Residue frames as a rotation matrix with the C-alpha (Angstrom) as fourth column:
MET 1
-0.909 -0.416 -0.023 14.26
0.282 -0.655 0.701 -20.50
-0.307 0.631 0.713 18.01
PRO 2
-0.154 0.913 -0.379 11.25
-0.204 -0.404 -0.892 -18.30
-0.967 -0.060 0.248 17.09
GLN 3
0.054 0.297 0.953 9.38
0.840 0.502 -0.204 -19.14
-0.539 0.812 -0.222 13.94
ARG 4
-0.894 -0.415 -0.171 10.07
0.243 -0.768 0.593 -16.79
-0.377 0.488 0.787 11.05
PRO 5
-0.180 0.856 -0.484 7.28
-0.531 -0.499 -0.685 -14.75
-0.828 0.133 0.545 9.44
THR 6
-0.856 -0.016 0.517 5.39
0.396 0.621 0.676 -16.56
-0.332 0.783 -0.525 6.73
LEU 7
-0.711 0.660 -0.241 2.71
-0.691 -0.594 0.412 -15.42
0.129 0.460 0.879 4.38
GLN 8
-0.415 0.571 -0.709 1.03
0.071 0.797 0.600 -18.80
0.907 0.199 -0.371 4.83
GLY 9
-0.114 0.343 -0.932 0.68
0.916 0.400 0.035 -18.51
0.385 -0.850 -0.360 8.60
ILE 10
0.193 0.085 0.978 1.08
0.019 -0.996 0.083 -14.75
0.981 0.003 -0.194 9.08
SER 11
0.830 -0.003 -0.557 3.03
0.551 0.147 0.821 -14.85
0.080 -0.989 0.124 12.27
LEU 12
-0.015 -0.814 0.581 5.25
0.219 -0.570 -0.792 -11.85
0.976 0.115 0.187 12.80
LYS 13
0.019 -0.029 -0.999 6.32
0.977 0.212 0.013 -11.69
0.211 -0.977 0.032 16.43
PRO 14
0.940 0.341 -0.003 5.80
0.329 -0.906 0.265 -8.40
0.088 -0.250 -0.964 18.30
ASN 15
0.170 -0.909 0.382 8.75
0.135 -0.362 -0.922 -6.04
0.976 0.208 0.061 18.36
LYS 16
-0.621 -0.530 -0.577 10.52
0.591 0.168 -0.789 -5.18
0.515 -0.832 0.209 21.62
ASN 17
-0.921 0.352 0.169 7.89
-0.388 -0.785 -0.483 -2.51
-0.038 -0.511 0.859 22.40
ASN 18
-0.651 0.684 0.329 5.10
0.540 0.722 -0.433 -5.02
-0.534 -0.104 -0.839 21.68
GLU 19
-0.435 0.448 -0.781 3.77
-0.447 -0.860 -0.245 -2.56
-0.782 0.243 0.575 19.09
SER 20
-0.022 0.356 -0.934 3.17
-1.000 -0.005 0.022 -4.85
0.003 0.935 0.356 16.18
SER 21
-0.712 -0.185 0.677 1.96
-0.176 0.981 0.083 -8.35
-0.680 -0.060 -0.731 15.54
PHE 22
-0.572 0.505 -0.646 0.08
-0.748 0.002 0.664 -10.05
0.337 0.863 0.377 12.78
CYS 23
-0.551 0.509 0.661 -2.95
-0.161 0.713 -0.683 -12.21
-0.819 -0.483 -0.311 13.24
LYS 24
-0.986 0.122 0.112 -4.37
0.140 0.262 0.955 -13.91
0.087 0.957 -0.276 10.17
GLU 25
-0.299 0.942 -0.153 -7.86
0.947 0.275 -0.164 -13.79
-0.113 -0.194 -0.975 11.68
SER 26
-0.013 0.290 -0.957 -7.82
0.294 -0.914 -0.281 -9.96
-0.956 -0.286 -0.073 11.55
TYR 27
-0.790 -0.283 -0.544 -7.48
-0.420 -0.397 0.816 -10.07
-0.447 0.873 0.195 7.78
ASN 28
-0.805 0.530 0.266 -9.82
0.562 0.541 0.626 -11.17
0.188 0.654 -0.733 4.98
GLN 29
0.259 0.839 -0.479 -11.83
0.842 -0.439 -0.314 -8.06
-0.473 -0.322 -0.820 5.83
ILE 30
-0.559 -0.393 0.730 -12.18
0.728 -0.654 0.205 -4.73
0.397 0.646 0.651 4.09
THR 31
0.213 0.574 -0.791 -13.14
0.717 -0.641 -0.273 -1.25
-0.664 -0.509 -0.548 5.24
ILE 32
-0.540 -0.286 0.792 -13.67
0.774 -0.538 0.334 1.41
0.331 0.793 0.512 2.58
PRO 33
-0.720 0.251 -0.647 -14.56
0.306 -0.722 -0.620 4.82
-0.623 -0.645 0.444 4.05
GLY 34
-0.442 0.658 -0.609 -18.00
-0.709 -0.673 -0.212 5.87
-0.550 0.338 0.764 2.88
LYS 35
-0.249 0.315 -0.916 -18.67
-0.795 0.474 0.379 2.50
0.554 0.822 0.132 1.22
CYS 36
0.586 0.420 -0.693 -18.42
0.014 0.850 0.526 -0.34
0.810 -0.318 0.492 3.76
ASP 37
0.186 -0.473 0.861 -17.32
-0.958 -0.283 0.052 -0.90
0.219 -0.834 -0.506 7.35
GLN 38
-0.594 -0.642 0.485 -15.29
-0.760 0.645 -0.078 -4.01
-0.262 -0.415 -0.871 8.10
GLN 39
0.645 0.763 0.028 -17.01
-0.696 0.603 -0.390 -6.58
-0.315 0.232 0.920 5.94
SER 40
0.142 -0.592 0.793 -15.57
0.072 0.805 0.588 -9.97
-0.987 -0.026 0.157 5.07
MET 41
0.426 -0.133 -0.895 -13.83
-0.854 -0.386 -0.350 -10.27
-0.298 0.913 -0.278 1.73
GLU 42
0.377 -0.322 0.869 -12.86
0.279 0.934 0.225 -13.13
-0.883 0.158 0.442 -0.56
VAL 43
-0.681 -0.725 -0.104 -10.76
0.089 -0.223 0.971 -13.16
-0.727 0.652 0.217 -3.72
MET 44
-0.487 0.564 0.668 -13.95
0.873 0.278 0.401 -13.65
0.041 0.778 -0.627 -5.78
ASP 45
0.527 0.643 -0.556 -15.06
0.678 -0.712 -0.181 -10.20
-0.512 -0.282 -0.811 -4.55
LEU 46
0.022 -0.652 -0.758 -12.22
-0.191 -0.747 0.637 -8.65
-0.981 0.131 -0.142 -6.58
GLN 47
0.755 0.234 0.612 -12.29
0.550 0.282 -0.786 -8.03
-0.357 0.930 0.085 -10.33
LYS 48
-0.289 -0.941 -0.174 -9.00
0.549 -0.312 0.775 -7.16
-0.784 0.128 0.607 -12.03
ILE 49
0.810 0.460 -0.364 -9.24
0.016 -0.637 -0.770 -4.18
-0.586 0.618 -0.524 -14.36
CYS 50
0.763 -0.647 -0.014 -5.58
-0.013 0.006 -1.000 -3.93
0.647 0.763 -0.005 -15.39
GLN 51
0.385 -0.739 -0.552 -2.06
0.922 0.278 0.271 -4.30
-0.048 -0.613 0.788 -14.07
ILE 52
0.947 -0.005 0.321 -0.53
0.036 -0.992 -0.123 -0.99
0.319 0.128 -0.939 -12.95
GLY 53
0.342 -0.888 0.308 2.83
-0.917 -0.387 -0.096 -2.07
0.204 -0.249 -0.947 -11.58
VAL 54
0.783 -0.251 -0.570 5.35
0.246 0.965 -0.087 -4.83
0.572 -0.072 0.817 -10.99
GLY 55
0.477 -0.636 0.607 7.85
-0.840 -0.532 0.104 -4.93
0.257 -0.559 -0.788 -8.15
SER 56
-0.519 -0.823 -0.230 10.28
-0.687 0.562 -0.460 -7.22
0.508 -0.081 -0.857 -6.42
PHE 57
-0.794 0.245 0.557 7.61
-0.353 0.559 -0.750 -8.83
-0.495 -0.792 -0.357 -4.22
GLY 58
-0.295 0.770 0.566 4.82
0.700 0.578 -0.421 -9.16
-0.651 0.272 -0.709 -6.77
PHE 59
-0.782 0.119 0.611 2.52
0.477 -0.517 0.711 -6.92
0.401 0.847 0.348 -8.77
VAL 60
-0.661 0.600 -0.450 -0.22
0.067 -0.551 -0.832 -4.30
-0.747 -0.580 0.324 -8.35
ASN 61
-0.641 0.550 0.535 -3.57
0.725 0.207 0.657 -4.40
0.250 0.809 -0.531 -10.14
LYS 62
-0.768 0.632 0.106 -6.25
-0.640 -0.764 -0.079 -1.77
0.031 -0.129 0.991 -10.56
THR 63
-0.867 0.388 -0.313 -9.20
0.399 0.917 0.033 -3.72
0.299 -0.096 -0.949 -9.16
ARG 64
-0.268 0.870 0.414 -12.94
-0.611 -0.486 0.625 -3.36
0.745 -0.086 0.662 -8.62
HIS 65
-0.959 0.167 0.229 -14.37
-0.110 0.524 -0.845 -4.49
-0.261 -0.835 -0.484 -5.27
ILE 66
-0.760 0.650 0.010 -17.53
0.253 0.281 0.926 -6.07
0.599 0.706 -0.378 -6.71
PRO 67
-0.182 0.781 -0.597 -19.84
0.980 0.191 -0.049 -5.71
0.075 -0.595 -0.800 -3.66
THR 68
0.126 0.208 -0.970 -19.29
0.496 -0.860 -0.120 -1.93
-0.859 -0.466 -0.212 -3.46
GLY 69
0.796 0.096 0.598 -18.13
0.600 -0.251 -0.759 -1.12
0.077 0.963 -0.258 -7.00
HIS 70
0.805 -0.525 -0.277 -15.15
-0.305 -0.766 0.567 0.71
-0.510 -0.371 -0.776 -5.46
ILE 71
0.771 -0.636 -0.030 -11.99
0.182 0.266 -0.947 0.90
0.610 0.724 0.321 -7.59
MET 72
0.803 -0.539 0.254 -8.74
-0.439 -0.249 0.863 0.36
-0.402 -0.805 -0.437 -5.68
ALA 73
0.073 -0.859 -0.507 -5.16
-0.812 0.244 -0.530 -0.86
0.579 0.451 -0.679 -5.98
VAL 74
0.925 0.140 0.353 -4.49
-0.323 0.777 0.540 -4.45
-0.198 -0.614 0.764 -4.94
LYS 75
0.021 -0.989 -0.144 -0.88
-0.977 0.011 -0.215 -5.42
0.214 0.145 -0.966 -4.31
TRP 76
0.947 0.225 -0.231 -0.33
-0.206 0.973 0.104 -9.17
0.248 -0.051 0.967 -4.75
ILE 77
0.070 -0.936 0.344 2.66
-0.992 -0.029 0.122 -10.38
-0.105 -0.350 -0.931 -2.73
ARG 78
0.225 -0.035 -0.974 3.86
-0.537 0.830 -0.154 -13.73
0.813 0.557 0.168 -4.04
SER 79
0.899 0.132 0.419 4.08
-0.426 0.495 0.758 -16.69
-0.107 -0.859 0.501 -1.70
THR 80
0.773 -0.634 -0.001 7.42
0.579 0.707 -0.406 -17.71
0.258 0.313 0.914 -3.22
LEU 81
0.653 -0.529 0.542 9.52
-0.480 -0.843 -0.244 -15.19
0.586 -0.101 -0.804 -1.31
ASN 82
-0.147 -0.744 -0.652 12.72
0.422 0.549 -0.722 -16.00
0.895 -0.381 0.233 0.53
LYS 83
0.033 0.159 -0.987 13.05
0.996 0.077 0.046 -15.34
0.084 -0.984 -0.156 4.27
ASN 84
-0.733 -0.397 -0.552 14.26
0.481 -0.876 -0.009 -11.73
-0.480 -0.272 0.834 3.96
GLN 85
-0.865 0.465 0.189 11.65
-0.071 -0.486 0.871 -10.89
0.497 0.740 0.453 1.32
GLU 86
-0.034 0.885 -0.465 8.86
0.653 0.372 0.660 -12.31
0.757 -0.281 -0.590 3.52
VAL 87
-0.194 -0.109 -0.975 9.99
0.920 -0.366 -0.142 -10.19
-0.341 -0.924 0.172 6.48
ALA 88
-0.948 -0.207 -0.243 10.11
0.115 -0.931 0.346 -7.07
-0.297 0.300 0.906 4.28
ALA 89
-0.632 0.771 0.082 6.69
0.099 -0.025 0.995 -7.84
0.769 0.637 -0.060 2.75
LEU 90
0.101 0.677 -0.729 5.09
0.885 0.273 0.377 -8.32
0.454 -0.683 -0.571 6.16
LYS 91
-0.458 -0.313 -0.832 6.65
0.691 -0.714 -0.111 -5.12
-0.559 -0.626 0.543 7.46
ASP 92
-0.982 0.142 0.121 5.31
-0.006 -0.670 0.742 -3.31
0.186 0.728 0.659 4.38
LEU 93
-0.195 0.962 -0.191 1.83
0.452 0.261 0.853 -4.62
0.870 0.080 -0.486 5.16
ASP 94
0.056 0.170 -0.984 2.17
0.998 -0.038 0.050 -3.57
-0.029 -0.985 -0.172 8.80
VAL 95
-0.803 -0.421 -0.422 3.39
0.416 -0.903 0.108 -0.05
-0.427 -0.089 0.900 7.92
VAL 96
-0.792 0.567 0.225 0.51
-0.040 -0.417 0.908 0.56
0.609 0.711 0.353 5.50
LYS 97
0.016 0.846 -0.533 -1.99
0.664 0.389 0.638 -0.79
0.748 -0.364 -0.555 8.03
GLN 98
0.049 -0.065 -0.997 -0.66
0.965 -0.252 0.064 1.44
-0.256 -0.965 0.050 10.83
SER 99
-0.857 -0.505 -0.102 -0.46
0.452 -0.832 0.323 4.61
-0.248 0.231 0.941 8.71
LEU 100
-0.108 0.923 0.368 -4.19
0.964 0.006 0.267 5.36
0.245 0.384 -0.890 8.45
GLU 101
0.507 0.337 -0.793 -3.81
0.668 -0.735 0.115 8.67
-0.545 -0.588 -0.598 10.32
CYS 102
-0.406 -0.759 -0.509 -1.29
0.178 -0.612 0.770 10.16
-0.896 0.223 0.384 7.89
PRO 103
0.626 0.740 -0.245 -2.87
-0.064 -0.264 -0.962 12.01
-0.777 0.618 -0.118 4.94
TYR 104
0.277 -0.621 -0.733 0.37
-0.934 -0.355 -0.052 11.66
-0.228 0.698 -0.678 2.94
ILE 105
-0.829 -0.490 0.269 0.46
-0.438 0.869 0.232 7.85
-0.347 0.075 -0.935 2.94
VAL 106
-0.556 0.618 -0.555 -1.76
-0.466 0.322 0.824 5.67
0.688 0.717 0.109 0.77
LYS 107
-0.080 0.655 0.751 -4.87
-0.991 0.030 -0.132 4.44
-0.109 -0.755 0.647 2.62
PHE 108
-0.967 -0.228 -0.115 -5.12
-0.225 0.974 -0.034 0.77
0.119 -0.007 -0.993 3.64
TYR 109
-0.085 0.995 -0.056 -8.51
-0.904 -0.053 0.425 -0.90
0.420 0.086 0.904 3.10
GLY 110
0.668 0.304 0.680 -7.73
-0.597 0.764 0.245 -4.48
-0.444 -0.569 0.691 4.06
ALA 111
-0.479 -0.815 -0.327 -5.71
-0.876 0.421 0.234 -7.59
-0.052 0.399 -0.916 3.33
LEU 112
0.720 0.693 0.030 -6.68
-0.670 0.706 -0.231 -10.96
-0.181 0.146 0.973 2.00
PHE 113
-0.428 -0.838 0.338 -4.84
-0.671 0.545 0.503 -14.25
-0.606 -0.012 -0.796 1.88
HIS 114
0.731 0.651 -0.205 -5.33
-0.587 0.446 -0.676 -16.48
-0.348 0.614 0.708 -1.14
GLU 115
0.938 -0.332 -0.099 -3.43
0.236 0.822 -0.518 -19.66
0.253 0.463 0.850 -1.99
GLY 116
0.332 -0.850 -0.408 -0.49
0.921 0.198 0.336 -18.55
-0.205 -0.488 0.849 0.14
SER 117
-0.518 -0.484 0.705 -0.23
0.650 -0.759 -0.044 -15.08
0.556 0.436 0.708 -1.38
CYS 118
-0.280 0.373 -0.884 -1.08
0.715 -0.533 -0.452 -11.86
-0.640 -0.759 -0.118 0.43
LEU 119
-0.175 0.330 0.928 -3.29
0.785 -0.522 0.334 -9.28
0.594 0.786 -0.168 -1.27
ILE 120
-0.569 -0.048 -0.821 -3.09
0.627 -0.671 -0.396 -5.75
-0.532 -0.740 0.412 0.16
CYS 121
0.148 0.733 0.663 -6.07
0.934 -0.325 0.151 -3.55
0.326 0.597 -0.733 -0.79
MET 122
-0.462 -0.439 -0.771 -5.25
0.654 -0.755 0.038 0.16
-0.599 -0.487 0.636 -0.89
GLU 123
0.465 0.523 -0.715 -6.42
0.013 -0.811 -0.585 3.52
-0.885 0.262 -0.384 -2.14
LEU 124
0.153 -0.363 0.919 -5.88
0.974 0.213 -0.078 3.92
-0.167 0.907 0.386 -5.88
LEU 125
0.060 -0.219 -0.974 -4.08
0.127 -0.966 0.225 7.14
-0.990 -0.137 -0.030 -6.72
SER 126
0.814 0.508 -0.280 -4.26
-0.158 -0.271 -0.950 8.84
-0.559 0.817 -0.140 -10.09
SER 127
0.811 -0.581 -0.069 -0.64
0.067 0.210 -0.975 8.65
0.581 0.787 0.209 -11.24
SER 128
0.436 -0.771 -0.465 2.93
0.862 0.209 0.461 8.30
-0.258 -0.601 0.756 -10.15
LEU 129
0.477 -0.372 -0.796 5.30
-0.118 -0.925 0.362 11.24
-0.871 -0.078 -0.485 -10.07
GLU 130
-0.606 -0.744 0.280 7.23
0.133 0.252 0.959 9.59
-0.784 0.618 -0.054 -12.89
GLU 131
-0.237 0.611 0.755 4.12
0.964 0.243 0.105 9.43
-0.119 0.753 -0.647 -15.10
PHE 132
0.737 0.522 -0.428 3.21
0.518 -0.844 -0.137 13.01
-0.433 -0.121 -0.893 -14.23
TYR 133
0.046 -0.829 -0.558 6.73
-0.154 -0.557 0.816 14.17
-0.987 0.049 -0.153 -15.09
LYS 134
-0.687 -0.317 0.654 6.67
0.510 0.431 0.744 12.36
-0.518 0.845 -0.135 -18.44
ILE 135
0.232 0.859 0.457 3.36
0.972 -0.182 -0.151 13.97
-0.047 0.479 -0.877 -19.38
ALA 136
0.774 0.065 -0.630 4.47
0.216 -0.962 0.165 17.44
-0.596 -0.264 -0.759 -18.28
HIS 137
-0.041 -0.932 -0.360 7.92
-0.247 -0.339 0.908 17.26
-0.968 0.126 -0.216 -19.87
ARG 138
-0.780 -0.362 0.511 7.48
0.313 0.481 0.819 15.19
-0.543 0.798 -0.262 -23.02
CYS 139
-0.174 0.809 0.561 3.92
0.985 0.150 0.089 15.92
-0.012 0.568 -0.823 -24.07
LEU 140
0.803 0.569 -0.180 3.42
0.581 -0.814 0.021 19.46
-0.134 -0.121 -0.984 -22.84
ARG 141
0.115 -0.879 0.463 7.08
0.695 -0.262 -0.670 20.46
0.710 0.399 0.580 -23.21
GLU 142
0.475 0.073 0.877 7.01
-0.456 -0.832 0.316 22.09
0.753 -0.550 -0.362 -19.79
ILE 143
-0.702 -0.623 -0.344 8.94
0.073 0.418 -0.906 21.65
0.709 -0.661 -0.248 -16.59
ILE 144
0.186 0.748 -0.637 7.05
0.841 0.215 0.497 21.03
0.509 -0.629 -0.589 -13.37
PRO 145
0.352 -0.014 0.936 6.54
-0.135 -0.990 0.036 24.44
0.926 -0.139 -0.350 -11.69
GLU 146
-0.654 -0.756 0.038 8.53
-0.085 0.023 -0.996 25.11
0.752 -0.654 -0.080 -8.53
ASP 147
-0.384 0.561 0.733 5.43
-0.921 -0.282 -0.267 25.55
0.057 -0.778 0.626 -6.36
ILE 148
0.708 0.600 -0.372 4.21
-0.602 0.789 0.126 22.09
0.369 0.135 0.920 -7.42
LEU 149
0.072 -0.776 -0.626 7.63
0.129 0.630 -0.766 20.56
0.989 -0.025 0.145 -6.74
GLY 150
-0.695 -0.303 0.652 7.56
-0.521 -0.413 -0.747 22.26
0.495 -0.859 0.130 -3.34
LYS 151
0.248 0.873 0.419 4.21
-0.968 0.203 0.149 20.61
0.045 -0.443 0.896 -2.51
ILE 152
0.694 -0.041 -0.718 5.61
-0.176 0.958 -0.225 17.22
0.698 0.283 0.658 -3.54
VAL 153
-0.364 -0.920 -0.142 8.73
0.040 0.137 -0.990 17.67
0.931 -0.366 -0.013 -1.40
VAL 154
-0.540 0.215 0.814 6.74
-0.809 -0.400 -0.431 18.83
0.233 -0.891 0.390 1.66
ALA 155
0.571 0.820 0.018 4.24
-0.805 0.556 0.206 15.95
0.159 -0.132 0.978 1.36
THR 156
0.457 -0.490 -0.742 7.10
0.037 0.844 -0.535 13.44
0.889 0.217 0.404 0.99
ILE 157
-0.635 -0.734 0.242 8.96
-0.171 -0.172 -0.970 14.81
0.753 -0.657 -0.017 4.02
LEU 158
-0.222 0.636 0.739 5.78
-0.972 -0.206 -0.114 14.81
0.080 -0.744 0.664 6.12
ALA 159
0.766 0.475 -0.433 5.10
-0.481 0.871 0.104 11.17
0.427 0.128 0.895 5.17
LEU 160
0.095 -0.826 -0.556 8.67
0.219 0.562 -0.798 10.12
0.971 -0.046 0.234 5.99
ASP 161
-0.677 -0.293 0.675 8.57
-0.507 -0.478 -0.717 12.09
0.533 -0.828 0.175 9.26
TYR 162
0.316 0.871 0.375 5.29
-0.935 0.220 0.278 10.37
0.160 -0.439 0.884 10.22
LEU 163
0.703 -0.079 -0.707 6.83
-0.069 0.982 -0.178 6.95
0.708 0.174 0.684 9.57
LYS 164
-0.331 -0.923 -0.196 9.92
0.218 0.127 -0.968 7.73
0.918 -0.363 0.159 11.64
SER 165
-0.672 0.046 0.739 8.18
-0.609 -0.602 -0.517 9.57
0.420 -0.797 0.433 14.50
ASN 166
0.136 0.888 0.440 5.13
-0.990 0.141 0.021 7.35
-0.044 -0.438 0.898 14.91
LEU 167
0.948 0.286 -0.142 6.18
-0.304 0.944 -0.131 3.93
0.096 0.168 0.981 13.64
LYS 168
0.340 -0.911 0.232 9.96
-0.487 0.041 0.873 4.10
-0.805 -0.410 -0.430 14.13
VAL 169
0.487 -0.109 0.867 10.38
0.673 0.679 -0.293 3.17
-0.556 0.726 0.404 10.48
ILE 170
-0.158 -0.521 -0.839 12.95
-0.495 -0.693 0.524 4.61
-0.854 0.498 -0.148 8.13
HIS 171
0.575 0.560 0.597 11.27
0.224 0.593 -0.773 3.64
-0.787 0.578 0.216 4.88
ARG 172
-0.406 -0.858 -0.314 13.74
-0.167 -0.268 0.949 3.24
-0.898 0.438 -0.035 2.03
GLY 173
-0.891 0.104 0.442 11.61
0.445 0.397 0.803 1.73
-0.093 0.912 -0.400 -0.74
TRP 174
-0.152 0.869 -0.470 8.96
0.332 -0.403 -0.853 4.32
-0.931 -0.286 -0.227 -1.52
ASN 175
-0.537 0.141 0.831 7.04
0.823 -0.126 0.554 5.55
0.183 0.982 -0.048 -4.50
ILE 176
-0.748 0.321 -0.581 5.53
-0.025 -0.888 -0.459 8.98
-0.663 -0.329 0.672 -4.95
TRP 177
-0.516 0.705 0.487 1.97
0.825 0.257 0.503 9.02
0.229 0.661 -0.714 -6.25
LYS 178
-0.965 0.260 0.028 -0.51
-0.260 -0.939 -0.225 11.86
-0.032 -0.225 0.974 -6.50
ASN 179
-0.382 0.916 0.125 -4.20
0.710 0.377 -0.594 11.94
-0.591 -0.138 -0.795 -5.77
PRO 180
-0.058 0.397 0.916 -6.59
0.938 -0.292 0.185 13.80
0.341 0.870 -0.355 -8.10
SER 181
0.867 0.486 0.111 -6.96
0.416 -0.827 0.377 16.79
0.275 -0.281 -0.919 -5.74
PHE 182
0.198 -0.881 -0.430 -3.22
0.932 0.034 0.361 17.26
-0.303 -0.473 0.827 -5.14
PHE 183
-0.726 -0.575 0.377 -2.92
0.680 -0.682 0.269 20.31
0.102 0.452 0.886 -7.36
ALA 184
0.224 0.911 0.345 -6.22
0.723 -0.393 0.569 21.91
0.654 0.122 -0.747 -6.35
């Protein structure tokens, strides 16, 4: 019987097309475009600024990469997951890692393993659609204009199409975030 994926050992067997496999040795490195190319990374290189989210697998912190000063999102996936949660968490890591070519999917910088937990380092976006809606609706007393909603829908469809067409993934658990230049 094949061994199940574990965050401790990071061993996800290749799929039937041999497209995906995890190797712990390929992690504990970070690449930040314009800042650093594939340098080693340790948990002490990361400085938590604040928590920006909590989910079923763990939490997300706004974090400073100390060697470069770059601010990013770091998703901490707990090591106390059950079998199904571990598989889903490893697939999430794999999808983010393989989606570098899609401009509509958050950018992956690297992953780190610390005390059995997996830390996924990603591009930090300015706000979620939910936060943007609350500001527009409650504070400004305005609805989001149709042309802006159209951009959001198109970007979401293009991201989902990329996942299905290129990675054969139908991604059900997704969040919509915006980058600072989205409305420019």
